[in-house]
N, C-alpha and C positions, 0 to 999 in steps of 0.2 A: 167323770170318774177314773178315767184311764190317767187323766194328769193328776191328778190328788193321790192317786197309789203308787206313779215314779216319783214323785216328790216325797212319797212316805217312805219309799226304798229309800231315798236320795239321805234324807235322816234316819234310817235307822245305819247305814253303809258309807257315807260322806265319800268317797274314794271308786265308790262302784262305777261304773262303765261299760258300753257296751253290752248291756242289758235290754229285754226288751218286753214289754205290757202288752198283752194281748187277747183278743176272743178265741179260747180254745176252739179248733172246726169241732170236737166232743162236749157237750152240754155236762155231760158227769165230772168234768175236769172243772168247772164253775162258771164265772161269767167273765172272768178274768185270769190269767195265768203268766208268767215271769221264770225267766229262766235265772235270777239272778243267783240262786243260792247253788246251781250248781259251777256259775261262776267263781262264786266263792266258796267253796264247799265245807272251808275250814272256818269258816263264821257263820254256817245255814244255820245252826241252831240259832246265833244271838240274834242274827233277820228275823227268825220265825217270830221268834218271845216278843222282838220289841215292836213288828209287824199287829202282834196279835193286841200289844197291850198299849199300842196307840190307832187301833183300827177306825178308819173313818166311820162317821153317821151313813147307812146303807148296806154297810156291808156286816151278813152274818157272822161267817163262818171265814175263817184263814186253815189249811191247812198244807203241808210239805206230802207231796207224792214222789215215787220214784226215785230216781237219782240228785232231785233238787229243784224240779219244779217246785210253786209255789202258787196255789188256787188261790181263787176270791170267790167265795159265794155273798152276790146282792139280794138283801130281804126282799121279801115279797113288797113290805112298806112302803123301799126305794121303790120299785117298777108302780106301784102305785103312786106316788105321792108324783113320779118324774110324769105320768099318763095326766094327771091332773094341771100340773103348771102346761102341758101341752094344749088342753080343752080347752086352759084357761086365757092365752096366751094366741088364742083362733090363729085364724088367718097370718098373724107375724110370727106364729112357731118359727123357729128356725132362721130368722131372717137374721142378719146380723151389717156391719159397714166395715168387714175385713176387706173389701175390694174396692171400696168408694175410692174413684179417681182413677180407676180400672179404666181403659176401656176396648172392649173383648169384640172380635167377629168371629162366630160360630158358622161353621159351614158344617152341613149334613144334607146327607138322602143323595141327593146328586140322580135321580135316574135317568136312561137310556130310554129319551119321547120313541128310539123305535125298535123297542121294548117291553113287554109286560111289566106291568110294578108286582113287586114280588116282596116275601117277607123279610127277605135279607133288604128291602128300602123300607120295611117299616120300622123294623130291628133302629137301623140307622135313623130315620127320621126321630122314636121314642129316645133314643140316647141325644141326638142331635140334641134336639129340645127340652130335654131334662138337663141339660149343662148349661144351655141356657137362661135357664127358669131359674136353676141354681145359682151362678154368676150373677142373678138380676136381686135375685133376692139377698145376696152379702154384699148390693151396693155397687157391681157395677154397669156400667153404660154400654148395653149388649147390641149386636144390629145380627141377626139371625139371619142365614140366606141357604137356599136353596137352589143352586142352578139346574133348572130342568133340560142337560144338555149331555151329549157326552159325543163331543168337536172331533170327529175321528174321519177314516173314507167313508163308512156311509154316511154321515152329512155330506161331504163335497159332494159322492153320487146323487144325493136329491137334489143336489142342488145344481148341478147339472145338468140335471133330468128336467127339472122346472125352466133354468135358462135356455135348456133346446129344445122345450115344447113335444117333450116325451109326457103323455097322459099317464095316468098311476096303471091304468089296464095294461097299457104299452113294456111300460116296467116293470109290474109285475107278472105279464107273459113273459117276458124273458127274464126270469131268473133273480127277479131286482140288479141285473148285470148295469143296469142305465147309470 
């Protein structure tokens, strides 16, 4: 829908540049909003008239508010139809070939094996796994990796202790100074 609205604005005003079509943070401002009428104030009435006259299917109403924001409100039927398409598509919904031919490695999580796993690790794991799955769904060949190691001084100390026969109990008793 965003691309359809951008194309419609370009038809209404072929010289239009530097405008944005985005989801407003406040839903009272519509499902999409554009600043094109602010940038082209002298033509804002013409733009609004053209948009209303050539309203895309699924757009219920178009309004101008404030200094020139144009808000687009989608119909309930548009959402119902979109949901129906998603259900019919099943597991294939959202899949495409946009990233076909790309090879991607997604590294994520990488918890320190000498510390407790915490919510931050879970967040990184969730984001990393989501990125990998999105890339796969778009046709990319994906390798996901999570290195369970934080190779630093603590690892060097642990290796030194192992090589020098220091027991866990001795290392722990000495305040992990081994």
